[in-house]
C-alpha positions as CSV (number, residue, x, y, z in Angstrom):
1,X,-63.7,-55.8,10.0
2,X,-63.4,-53.2,12.7
3,X,-59.8,-54.2,13.4
4,X,-59.0,-53.9,9.6
5,X,-60.6,-50.4,9.5
6,X,-58.7,-49.3,12.7
7,X,-55.4,-50.6,11.3
8,X,-55.9,-48.8,8.0
9,X,-56.9,-45.6,9.9
10,X,-53.9,-45.7,12.2
11,X,-51.5,-46.5,9.3
12,X,-52.1,-42.9,8.3
13,X,-50.2,-40.0,9.7
14,X,-51.7,-37.8,12.4
15,X,-51.9,-35.0,9.9
16,X,-53.9,-37.2,7.5
17,X,-56.3,-38.3,10.2
18,X,-56.8,-34.7,11.3
19,X,-57.6,-33.7,7.7
20,X,-60.0,-36.6,7.4
21,X,-61.7,-35.4,10.6
22,X,-62.0,-31.8,9.4
23,X,-63.4,-33.1,6.1
24,X,-66.0,-35.2,7.8
25,X,-67.1,-32.3,10.1
26,X,-67.4,-30.0,7.0
27,X,-69.5,-32.6,5.2
28,X,-71.8,-32.9,8.3
29,X,-72.1,-29.1,8.4
30,X,-73.1,-29.1,4.8
31,X,-75.7,-31.8,5.3
32,X,-77.2,-30.0,8.2
33,X,-77.4,-26.7,6.2
34,X,-79.1,-28.6,3.3
35,X,-81.6,-30.1,5.8
36,X,-82.4,-26.6,7.2
37,X,-82.8,-25.2,3.7
38,X,-85.0,-28.1,2.7
39,X,-87.4,-27.4,5.6
40,X,-87.1,-23.6,5.2
41,X,-85.9,-22.5,1.8
42,X,-85.7,-18.9,2.9
43,X,-83.5,-19.5,5.9
44,X,-80.9,-16.9,6.4
45,X,-77.2,-17.7,6.8
46,X,-77.5,-16.7,10.4
47,X,-80.4,-19.1,11.0
48,X,-78.3,-21.9,9.3
49,X,-75.3,-21.2,11.6
50,X,-77.6,-21.4,14.7
51,X,-79.1,-24.7,13.5
52,X,-75.6,-26.1,12.7
53,X,-74.3,-25.1,16.1
54,X,-77.1,-26.6,18.0
55,X,-77.1,-29.8,16.0
56,X,-73.4,-30.3,16.5
57,X,-73.7,-29.5,20.2
58,X,-77.1,-31.0,21.1
59,X,-77.0,-32.4,24.5
60,X,-73.7,-30.7,25.4
61,X,-75.3,-28.0,27.5
62,X,-77.9,-27.8,30.2
63,X,-81.4,-26.4,29.4
64,X,-80.4,-23.1,31.1
65,X,-77.1,-22.8,29.1
66,X,-78.9,-23.6,25.9
67,X,-81.6,-21.0,26.5
68,X,-78.9,-18.4,27.4
69,X,-76.9,-19.2,24.2
70,X,-80.0,-19.1,22.1
71,X,-80.9,-15.7,23.4
72,X,-77.4,-14.4,22.7
73,X,-77.4,-15.9,19.2
74,X,-80.9,-14.5,18.4
75,X,-79.8,-11.0,19.6
76,X,-76.4,-11.2,17.7
77,X,-78.0,-12.5,14.5
78,X,-81.2,-10.4,14.6
79,X,-83.3,-13.6,14.5
80,X,-85.7,-12.3,17.1
81,X,-87.6,-14.5,19.5
């Protein structure tokens, strides 16, 4: 089954595969935003952007880098600490 899926995927042009990837990333972004709003209905657009960023990039940065970015995002968005 995996081979069939792979063959179907690679039968598409590079442009089609890229569009599929963008579409999937946008769907994931929307699902994360919905999850944030479900937990916190009053979440600001800035708070949602922060949550989306960190969910997409969780584990990509060291604890120090994450703390630094969070500080910058809080200052930039007015989220406070």
